[in-house]
C-alpha positions as CSV (number, residue, x, y, z in Angstrom):
1,K,0.0,0.0,-0.2
2,Q,2.9,2.4,0.9
3,W,4.3,1.6,-2.7
4,Y,1.2,2.3,-4.1
5,Q,0.7,5.7,-2.3
6,R,4.2,6.5,-3.6
7,R,3.1,5.9,-7.1
8,V,0.0,8.1,-6.7
9,A,2.0,11.0,-5.3
10,I,4.2,10.5,-8.4
11,T,1.7,10.7,-10.7
12,A,-0.1,13.5,-8.9
13,G,3.3,15.6,-9.1
14,R,3.5,14.9,-13.0
15,A,0.0,16.4,-13.2
16,R,0.7,19.3,-11.3
17,Q,3.8,19.9,-13.8
18,G,1.6,19.4,-16.4
19,S,-0.8,21.7,-15.3
20,S,2.0,24.6,-14.4
21,E,3.4,23.8,-18.0
22,R,-0.1,24.6,-19.7
23,S,-0.6,27.7,-17.5
24,E,2.8,28.9,-18.6
25,G,2.9,27.8,-22.2
26,S,-0.9,27.6,-23.3
27,P,-1.5,28.1,-26.8
28,K,-3.6,31.0,-26.0
29,S,-0.5,32.8,-24.6
30,A,2.0,34.9,-26.7
31,G,5.4,33.2,-27.7
32,Q,4.3,29.9,-29.0
33,E,6.0,29.4,-32.1
34,G,8.1,26.8,-30.7
35,K,4.8,24.5,-30.0
36,N,4.6,21.3,-32.1
37,Y,2.3,18.3,-31.9
38,V,3.6,16.6,-29.2
39,D,3.6,20.1,-27.0
40,Y,0.3,20.5,-28.0
41,L,-1.2,17.6,-27.1
42,H,0.9,17.3,-23.7
43,L,1.8,13.7,-24.9
44,P,4.7,13.2,-22.6
45,I,2.2,13.8,-19.5
46,L,-0.6,11.8,-21.2
47,L,1.6,8.8,-21.9
48,S,3.1,8.7,-18.5
49,L,-0.2,8.3,-16.6
50,Q,-0.3,4.5,-17.3
51,D,0.9,3.5,-14.0
52,R,0.6,-0.5,-13.2
53,L,0.0,-1.5,-9.7
54,T,1.8,-4.9,-10.6
55,E,5.5,-5.2,-11.7
56,N,5.7,-8.8,-12.5
57,E,5.1,-10.5,-15.9
58,E,2.0,-12.0,-15.0
59,G,0.2,-8.5,-14.7
60,H,1.4,-7.5,-18.0
61,D,-2.3,-7.2,-19.1
62,E,-2.9,-4.6,-16.7
63,H,-1.2,-1.6,-18.8
64,F,-3.9,-2.6,-21.4
65,F,-6.8,-2.6,-18.9
66,I,-5.9,1.1,-17.7
67,V,-5.3,2.2,-21.3
68,I,-8.9,0.9,-22.0
69,H,-10.3,2.6,-19.0
70,Q,-8.8,6.1,-19.5
71,N,-9.7,6.0,-23.0
72,F,-13.5,5.4,-21.7
73,E,-12.9,8.5,-19.5
74,L,-11.8,10.7,-22.2
75,W,-14.8,9.8,-24.4
76,F,-17.0,10.5,-21.2
77,K,-15.1,13.9,-20.9
78,Q,-16.3,14.8,-24.7
79,I,-19.5,13.7,-24.2
80,L,-20.2,15.8,-21.1
81,Y,-18.6,18.6,-23.2
82,E,-21.0,18.2,-26.1
83,I,-24.0,17.8,-23.7
84,S,-22.9,21.1,-21.9
85,S,-23.0,22.8,-25.1
86,I,-26.4,21.5,-26.2
87,Q,-27.9,22.7,-22.5
88,S,-26.5,26.2,-22.9
89,L,-28.3,26.3,-26.3
90,L,-31.5,25.1,-24.9
91,E,-31.5,27.5,-21.9
92,R,-31.3,30.6,-23.7
93,K,-32.9,32.3,-26.4
94,V,-31.4,30.6,-29.8
95,C,-31.5,31.8,-33.0
96,E,-32.8,29.5,-36.1
97,R,-29.5,29.0,-37.4
98,E,-28.0,27.6,-34.3
99,Q,-30.4,24.9,-34.0
100,L,-28.3,22.7,-36.5
101,L,-25.8,22.8,-33.7
102,V,-27.6,20.8,-31.2
103,L,-28.5,18.1,-34.0
104,Q,-24.7,18.1,-34.9
105,R,-23.5,17.7,-31.5
106,L,-26.1,15.1,-30.5
107,S,-25.0,13.4,-33.6
108,R,-21.4,13.4,-32.4
109,I,-22.2,12.0,-29.0
110,N,-23.9,9.0,-30.8
111,C,-20.8,8.4,-33.0
112,I,-18.9,8.4,-29.8
113,F,-21.2,6.0,-28.1
114,R,-20.7,3.6,-31.1
115,I,-17.3,3.6,-30.8
116,M,-17.2,3.0,-27.1
117,V,-19.6,-0.3,-27.6
118,Q,-16.9,-1.4,-30.4
119,Q,-14.1,-0.7,-27.9
120,F,-15.3,-3.9,-26.0
121,E,-14.3,-5.9,-29.0
122,V,-11.0,-5.0,-27.7
123,M,-11.3,-5.4,-24.3
124,E,-12.6,-8.7,-24.6
125,T,-9.0,-9.9,-25.8
126,L,-8.2,-9.9,-22.3
127,S,-8.9,-13.3,-20.7
128,C,-10.7,-14.0,-17.3
129,V,-7.3,-15.6,-16.2
130,S,-5.2,-12.7,-17.1
131,F,-7.6,-10.4,-15.4
132,A,-7.3,-12.2,-12.3
133,S,-3.8,-11.7,-12.1
134,F,-4.1,-8.0,-11.2
135,R,-7.6,-7.7,-10.4
136,D,-7.2,-8.5,-6.6
137,V,-4.3,-5.7,-6.2
138,F,-6.6,-2.7,-7.0
139,A,-9.5,-4.9,-5.3
140,K,-7.8,-4.8,-1.9
141,L,-7.2,-0.9,-2.5
142,G,-11.3,-0.4,-3.1
143,V,-10.6,0.7,-6.8
144,S,-13.8,0.5,-8.7
145,G,-15.3,1.5,-11.8
146,F,-18.4,2.4,-9.4
147,Q,-16.3,5.4,-8.3
148,S,-16.2,7.0,-11.8
149,T,-17.2,10.8,-11.1
150,Q,-17.6,11.7,-15.0
151,F,-20.1,8.5,-15.2
152,R,-22.2,9.7,-12.4
153,L,-22.1,13.5,-13.9
154,L,-23.3,11.8,-17.2
155,E,-26.2,10.1,-15.7
156,H,-27.3,13.3,-14.2
157,A,-26.5,15.5,-17.3
158,L,-28.7,13.0,-19.4
159,G,-31.8,13.1,-16.7
160,I,-31.5,9.8,-14.8
161,K,-32.6,10.7,-11.6
162,E,-32.2,8.9,-8.1
163,E,-36.0,8.3,-7.8
164,H,-36.0,6.1,-11.0
165,R,-33.2,4.1,-9.6
166,S,-34.8,1.2,-7.4
167,C,-31.6,-1.0,-6.7
168,S,-30.7,-0.6,-2.8
169,F,-27.1,-0.6,-3.7
170,L,-27.0,2.5,-5.8
171,G,-26.5,4.8,-2.7
172,M,-23.4,3.4,-1.6
173,Y,-21.2,4.9,-4.3
174,N,-21.1,8.1,-2.5
175,E,-19.4,6.1,0.7
176,K,-16.6,4.9,-2.1
177,M,-15.7,8.6,-3.3
178,S,-13.4,11.2,-1.9
179,K,-15.3,14.3,-0.5
180,T,-14.0,16.3,-3.6
181,Q,-15.9,13.9,-5.8
182,K,-19.1,14.1,-3.8
183,L,-18.9,17.8,-3.9
184,E,-18.6,17.9,-7.5
185,I,-21.5,15.3,-8.2
186,E,-23.8,17.5,-5.8
187,A,-22.9,20.8,-7.4
188,H,-23.6,19.5,-10.7
189,R,-27.0,18.1,-9.6
190,Q,-28.1,21.7,-7.8
191,N,-26.9,23.8,-10.5
192,T,-27.1,22.2,-13.8
193,P,-30.5,21.4,-15.3
194,D,-30.6,18.0,-17.0
195,L,-31.0,17.6,-20.5
196,F,-34.2,15.8,-20.2
197,T,-35.6,18.6,-18.5
198,L,-34.6,21.3,-21.0
199,I,-35.9,18.9,-23.8
200,D,-39.2,18.7,-22.2
201,K,-39.4,22.3,-22.1
202,W,-38.3,22.5,-25.5
203,L,-41.0,20.3,-26.9
204,S,-43.7,21.5,-24.8
205,R,-43.5,24.9,-26.8
206,T,-44.1,23.1,-30.1
207,P,-46.4,25.4,-32.1
208,A,-50.1,24.9,-33.0
209,V,-50.0,21.7,-30.8
210,K,-53.4,22.3,-29.4
211,L,-54.7,22.5,-32.7
212,F,-53.3,19.4,-33.8
213,I,-54.7,17.6,-30.4
214,T,-58.2,18.5,-31.7
215,S,-57.6,17.5,-35.3
216,Y,-56.0,14.3,-34.3
217,R,-58.5,13.3,-32.1
218,N,-61.2,13.9,-34.6
219,T,-59.7,11.8,-37.1
220,I,-59.3,9.0,-34.3
221,D,-63.1,9.4,-33.4
222,A,-63.9,9.1,-37.0
223,K,-61.9,5.9,-37.2
224,V,-63.6,4.5,-34.1
225,E,-67.2,5.4,-35.3
226,A,-66.7,4.0,-39.0
227,L,-65.6,0.7,-37.2
228,R,-68.7,0.6,-35.2
229,S,-71.1,1.7,-37.8
230,G,-69.7,-1.0,-40.2
231,S,-70.1,-3.6,-37.6
232,K,-73.9,-3.0,-37.7
233,L,-73.8,-4.0,-41.6
234,E,-71.7,-7.1,-40.8
235,K,-73.9,-10.3,-41.3
236,E,-71.3,-12.6,-39.6
237,E,-71.2,-12.5,-35.9
238,A,-67.3,-13.0,-36.0
239,A,-66.7,-10.1,-38.1
240,R,-68.9,-7.8,-36.2
241,D,-67.0,-8.8,-33.0
242,A,-63.6,-8.2,-34.5
243,M,-64.7,-4.9,-35.6
244,L,-66.3,-3.8,-32.3
245,H,-63.1,-5.2,-30.7
246,E,-60.7,-3.3,-32.8
247,A,-62.9,0.1,-32.0
248,K,-62.5,-0.6,-28.4
249,D,-58.8,-1.1,-28.6
250,I,-58.3,2.1,-30.4
251,E,-60.4,4.1,-28.4
252,D,-58.4,2.6,-25.2
253,N,-55.3,3.2,-26.4
254,F,-55.7,6.9,-27.7
255,S,-57.8,7.6,-24.4
256,V,-54.7,8.6,-22.3
257,I,-53.1,11.1,-25.0
258,F,-56.6,13.1,-25.5
259,D,-57.2,13.8,-22.0
260,S,-54.5,15.8,-20.3
261,E,-55.6,14.8,-16.6
262,K,-55.6,11.3,-17.4
263,Y,-52.4,11.3,-18.9
264,N,-50.8,13.2,-15.8
265,Q,-52.7,11.0,-13.7
266,S,-51.1,7.9,-15.4
267,Q,-47.4,9.1,-15.2
268,G,-46.6,7.7,-12.2
269,K,-48.3,4.4,-12.9
270,N,-46.8,3.7,-16.4
271,G,-43.4,5.4,-15.9
272,M,-43.9,8.3,-18.1
273,K,-42.1,11.2,-17.4
274,L,-42.7,13.7,-20.3
275,S,-45.0,16.3,-19.7
276,Y,-48.5,16.0,-21.7
277,E,-47.5,19.2,-23.8
278,A,-44.0,17.9,-24.6
279,F,-45.4,14.5,-25.7
280,M,-48.0,15.6,-27.8
281,G,-45.4,18.2,-29.4
282,A,-43.3,15.3,-30.0
283,L,-46.3,13.2,-31.6
284,M,-46.9,16.4,-33.8
285,I,-43.4,16.4,-35.2
286,N,-43.4,12.8,-35.8
287,C,-46.6,13.1,-37.8
288,H,-45.3,16.1,-39.6
289,A,-41.8,15.3,-39.9
290,N,-41.6,16.1,-43.8
291,E,-42.7,19.6,-43.0
292,P,-39.9,22.0,-43.2
293,R,-40.3,23.8,-39.8
294,F,-40.2,20.2,-38.3
295,S,-37.6,18.2,-40.3
296,V,-34.6,19.2,-38.0
297,P,-36.7,18.8,-34.7
298,Y,-37.7,15.4,-35.8
299,E,-34.0,14.5,-36.6
300,I,-33.2,15.6,-32.8
301,I,-35.9,13.5,-31.5
302,K,-34.4,10.7,-33.5
303,G,-31.3,11.5,-32.1
304,L,-32.3,11.3,-28.6
305,I,-33.9,7.9,-29.2
306,D,-30.5,6.8,-30.7
307,M,-28.5,8.1,-27.7
308,D,-30.8,6.0,-25.3
309,V,-30.1,3.3,-27.3
310,F,-26.4,3.5,-27.6
311,F,-26.1,4.1,-24.1
312,T,-27.8,1.1,-23.2
313,K,-26.0,-0.9,-25.7
314,W,-22.7,0.2,-24.1
315,K,-24.0,-0.6,-20.6
316,F,-25.1,-4.2,-21.9
317,A,-21.8,-4.6,-23.4
318,H,-20.0,-3.7,-20.3
319,A,-22.2,-6.0,-18.2
320,M,-21.4,-9.0,-20.5
321,M,-17.8,-8.2,-20.2
322,V,-18.0,-8.2,-16.7
323,K,-19.9,-11.5,-16.7
324,R,-17.2,-12.8,-19.0
325,M,-14.2,-11.6,-16.8
326,I,-15.6,-12.3,-13.1
327,G,-18.5,-14.8,-13.6
328,A,-20.9,-14.3,-10.6
329,R,-18.5,-12.9,-8.2
330,P,-19.2,-9.3,-6.7
331,G,-17.7,-6.1,-8.1
332,T,-14.7,-4.6,-6.3
333,G,-16.8,-1.7,-5.5
334,G,-19.4,-3.9,-3.4
335,S,-21.9,-4.3,-6.1
336,G,-23.5,-7.3,-7.1
337,G,-21.3,-7.1,-10.2
338,Y,-22.8,-8.6,-13.6
339,T,-26.5,-8.8,-11.9
340,Y,-26.2,-4.9,-10.7
341,L,-24.5,-3.9,-14.0
342,R,-27.5,-5.9,-16.2
343,S,-30.2,-4.2,-14.0
344,T,-29.0,-0.7,-15.3
345,C,-30.0,-1.6,-18.8
346,S,-33.7,-1.4,-18.1
347,D,-36.1,1.4,-19.2
348,R,-35.8,3.3,-15.9
349,F,-32.3,4.0,-17.0
350,M,-33.3,5.5,-20.4
351,P,-34.3,9.1,-19.7
352,F,-36.0,9.5,-22.9
353,K,-37.8,6.5,-23.2
354,D,-41.0,8.2,-23.6
355,L,-40.0,9.4,-27.2
356,F,-40.3,5.5,-28.1
357,E,-43.9,5.3,-26.9
358,I,-44.8,7.9,-30.0
359,A,-44.7,4.7,-32.1
360,S,-47.7,3.4,-30.0
361,Y,-50.0,6.4,-31.2
362,V,-48.8,7.0,-34.8
363,I,-51.4,6.4,-37.8
364,P,-50.9,5.7,-41.4
365,P,-49.5,8.8,-43.2
366,Q,-52.7,8.8,-45.4
367,S,-54.6,9.3,-42.3
368,I,-52.8,11.7,-40.6
369,P,-55.0,15.0,-40.7
370,S,-53.4,17.8,-42.7
371,L,-52.3,21.1,-41.3
372,T,-54.9,23.7,-41.4
373,P,-54.3,27.3,-42.7
374,I,-54.7,28.5,-39.0
375,M,-52.0,26.1,-37.9
376,R,-49.4,26.7,-40.9
377,E,-49.8,30.5,-40.0
378,E,-49.0,29.6,-36.4
379,I,-46.0,27.6,-37.0
380,S,-44.5,30.0,-39.9
381,Q,-43.3,32.5,-37.0
382,V,-39.4,32.4,-37.0
383,Y,-36.7,33.9,-35.0
384,I,-33.5,34.9,-36.7
385,S,-31.7,36.0,-33.3
386,D,-32.4,37.1,-30.0
387,Q,-32.8,40.7,-31.0
388,D,-35.4,40.0,-34.0
389,H,-39.2,40.3,-33.4
390,P,-41.2,37.3,-34.6
391,R,-42.1,37.5,-38.1
392,H,-44.1,35.5,-40.6
393,D,-42.2,33.8,-43.2
394,H,-41.6,30.9,-45.1
395,P,-41.6,28.0,-42.8
396,R,-38.2,27.5,-41.4
397,A,-36.6,25.1,-39.1
398,F,-37.4,24.4,-35.8
399,S,-36.7,27.5,-33.4
400,L,-35.1,26.8,-29.9
401,D,-36.4,30.2,-28.5
402,T,-37.1,29.7,-24.8
403,D,-39.3,32.4,-24.5
404,P,-42.8,30.9,-23.7
405,D,-44.6,33.7,-24.7
406,H,-43.7,33.2,-28.2
407,A,-45.4,30.6,-30.5
408,S,-42.4,29.0,-31.7
409,L,-39.7,26.8,-30.1
C-alpha cells in the first residue's frame, strides 16, 4: 500500500507539473512559435499516466486494462462537453441558425457511443485468467469503476434521477468516493439542469400543438365510429365482434393522450416522465416530419432515441464483459457485479424512453390530418436572432427560442 501511495504521489506530481506547463505555455499565450504536435497534446504527460500496480510479468495486461478505461474516461469527458453545449443552447433564446448545432453535437455524441460499444471488442481480448492476475491488487485498495465521477455526472446530465433507480446498492457509491467527488457531483445536480428537463420544455413549446390535438382526436374518433357503424352492416357475428373489438382497442389506446388529466394521473403508474404538452409536441413533430419547420426537430428526437439506445448498448456490453471476466463474483466496489450492471440496462435508466412510446400512437400517413391554414400560420413564425421580433415567413427550421410567450420553440 505504501508503494502504491508513492506511485500516486508521483503521478499527482506529474499532473501538477503538466498543469503548470499548460498555464505557462498555453496555446492562447504569446510566444508559442516553438510548439509542436507533442507539446500541443502534452503527450509526455498523457503517456506517463499508465501506472501499473503490478510489476511482475503476470500483470502484463494491467497496462492494457488501464489504457482502455482511461480511453472511456476521455470519451465521457467529450460527451459531457457536448451535452453542456447543448444545454447552453436550450437554456437561452437561440436563433434559428443555431438549432443545427444541437443536432450536430447530438450526432457526435451518438458516434462516440458507437465507438465505445465497439471498444469492448478490444477489451474482450483480455482473458479472465489474465484479469485475475491483477484484479485482486486494486480490489484490496477499494478501486472500482463504480467510483467514476464522470459517469455519475453523465447520468445526471442526461436526466437519470435517483428516484428512478430502484437498486438498493445505488446509494453506496457516495461512500466509495472522496469528499471532492461528492461535492462535484452534488454541485452539478444543484446547478445544472439536466438534458431531459430542457428537452421537455423545448417540446412543450411546439407551435399549434393544441390545434393538432383537436384534429388528431377527430380523426381517431371518426375511425372508431366508422368501425362501429360498419359492424352493424356485417352479417357474420365473428366479423362484427372483430370490428367492435378493434374499435375498443383504438379507443382505449388513444384515450390517455387525448385527456391531459388522465395522462398526468397515469404518469407515475406507467413510468411516463415527459409532460403532456411535450409528449403531444413530439407526436406532432413525428406526424409532420416532412414539413420544413419540423424536419430538424424530428432528427433531434431521433437522435435522443438513438442516444438512449447506444448508451444502453454500452452498458449491456459492459455487463457482458464483466460476466465474462468475473462470472457471478461481486464487483470490487461492493456491487452485485454482473447482476447490478445488467439491471442498469432497464427502461428506468433510459431518460428519453417516452419518445419510443410515440410509436404507439402514430397512424398511417394517409390518415394523418393535414395542417390547417391557421396551423400553418402559427408555425410560420421564426426567430432569426435574440434581437429580432417574430415574423411570418416561409416555414423554416425549428426555433429553439425559450420564451414561453412566443409561439415558436
